[in-house]
C-alpha positions as CSV (number, residue, x, y, z in Angstrom):
1,F,-10.7,-9.2,3.2
2,T,-7.6,-10.0,5.2
3,N,-6.5,-13.4,4.0
4,V,-5.9,-12.6,0.3
5,L,-2.1,-12.6,0.6
6,A,-1.9,-15.7,2.8
7,L,-4.3,-17.6,0.6
8,S,-2.5,-16.5,-2.6
9,L,0.7,-18.1,-1.3
10,Q,-1.0,-21.5,-0.7
11,M,-1.4,-24.3,-3.2
12,Y,-5.2,-24.5,-2.9
13,G,-5.9,-21.1,-1.5
14,C,-4.4,-19.5,-4.7
15,R,-7.1,-21.3,-6.7
16,V,-9.9,-19.9,-4.5
17,I,-8.5,-16.4,-4.8
18,Q,-8.1,-16.7,-8.6
19,K,-11.7,-17.9,-8.9
20,A,-12.9,-15.0,-6.7
21,I,-11.1,-12.5,-8.8
22,E,-12.9,-13.9,-11.8
23,V,-16.4,-13.8,-10.4
24,V,-16.8,-11.0,-7.8
25,D,-17.9,-7.5,-8.8
26,L,-15.3,-4.8,-9.6
27,D,-15.5,-3.1,-6.1
28,Q,-14.7,-6.5,-4.4
29,K,-11.9,-7.2,-7.0
30,I,-10.3,-3.9,-6.1
31,K,-10.5,-4.6,-2.4
32,M,-8.9,-8.0,-2.8
33,V,-6.1,-6.7,-5.1
34,I,-5.2,-3.9,-2.7
35,E,-4.3,-6.6,-0.1
36,L,-1.4,-7.5,-2.3
37,N,0.1,-4.0,-2.2
38,G,3.6,-4.2,-1.0
39,H,3.8,-7.9,-1.6
40,V,3.7,-8.0,-5.4
41,M,7.2,-9.3,-6.0
42,R,6.9,-11.9,-3.3
43,C,3.8,-13.2,-5.1
44,V,5.3,-13.1,-8.5
45,R,8.3,-15.2,-7.3
46,D,6.0,-17.7,-5.6
47,Q,4.9,-20.8,-7.3
48,N,1.3,-20.2,-6.2
49,G,1.2,-16.4,-5.9
50,N,2.3,-15.8,-9.5
51,H,-1.0,-17.3,-10.7
52,V,-2.9,-14.8,-8.6
53,V,-0.9,-11.8,-10.0
54,Q,-1.6,-13.1,-13.5
55,K,-5.3,-13.3,-12.7
56,C,-5.3,-9.7,-11.4
57,I,-3.7,-8.5,-14.6
58,E,-6.2,-10.5,-16.7
59,C,-9.4,-9.6,-14.8
60,V,-8.9,-6.2,-13.1
61,P,-8.8,-3.0,-15.2
62,E,-5.3,-1.6,-15.5
63,E,-6.1,1.7,-13.8
64,N,-7.0,-0.3,-10.6
65,I,-3.7,-2.3,-10.6
66,E,-1.2,0.5,-11.2
67,F,0.7,-0.5,-8.0
68,I,1.2,-4.0,-9.5
69,I,2.3,-2.8,-12.9
70,S,4.6,-0.1,-11.6
71,T,6.4,-2.7,-9.4
72,F,7.7,-4.3,-12.6
73,F,9.3,-1.2,-14.0
74,G,13.1,-1.5,-13.8
75,Q,12.8,-5.2,-13.3
76,V,11.3,-6.4,-16.6
77,V,14.4,-8.2,-17.8
78,T,15.0,-10.0,-14.5
79,L,11.3,-11.0,-14.4
80,S,11.4,-12.1,-18.0
81,T,14.1,-14.6,-17.3
82,H,12.4,-15.9,-14.1
83,P,10.3,-19.1,-14.3
84,Y,7.2,-17.4,-12.9
85,G,8.0,-13.8,-13.6
86,C,8.1,-14.5,-17.4
87,R,4.4,-15.5,-17.2
88,V,3.5,-12.3,-15.4
89,I,5.3,-10.1,-18.0
90,Q,3.4,-12.0,-20.8
91,R,0.1,-11.2,-19.1
92,V,1.1,-7.5,-18.9
93,L,1.9,-7.4,-22.6
94,E,-1.4,-9.2,-23.4
95,H,-3.8,-7.3,-21.1
96,C,-2.3,-3.8,-20.4
97,H,-3.2,-1.6,-23.3
98,N,-2.0,1.7,-21.8
99,P,0.6,2.9,-24.4
100,D,2.9,4.1,-21.6
101,T,2.9,0.6,-19.9
102,Q,3.5,-1.1,-23.3
103,S,6.4,1.2,-24.2
104,K,8.1,1.0,-20.8
105,V,7.9,-2.8,-20.8
106,M,9.1,-3.1,-24.4
107,E,11.8,-0.5,-23.9
108,E,13.3,-2.6,-21.1
109,I,13.0,-5.8,-23.1
110,M,14.7,-4.2,-26.1
């Protein structure tokens, strides 16, 4: 995989990446998600990319997307008031069941 980021930022490409994240096996999901490392906030703030980040949070086990989740720490309030970021924080609260993740996010919100 080398086109995950580029496709994630495109109107139609992001739909293909989302569907792939839903259907491929875990090893392939992990390889795809790693392509976003270093570009998480860019994707979150993008009208197309945010959907891909949401899908990663929904479909990939939390231990395999630590780099995504940790990107949000210290920025939860800013993201919560962003048109796309708020959706991503919602997905974290819905799908990340690690007590540390939940408490860090909730602490920032409170």
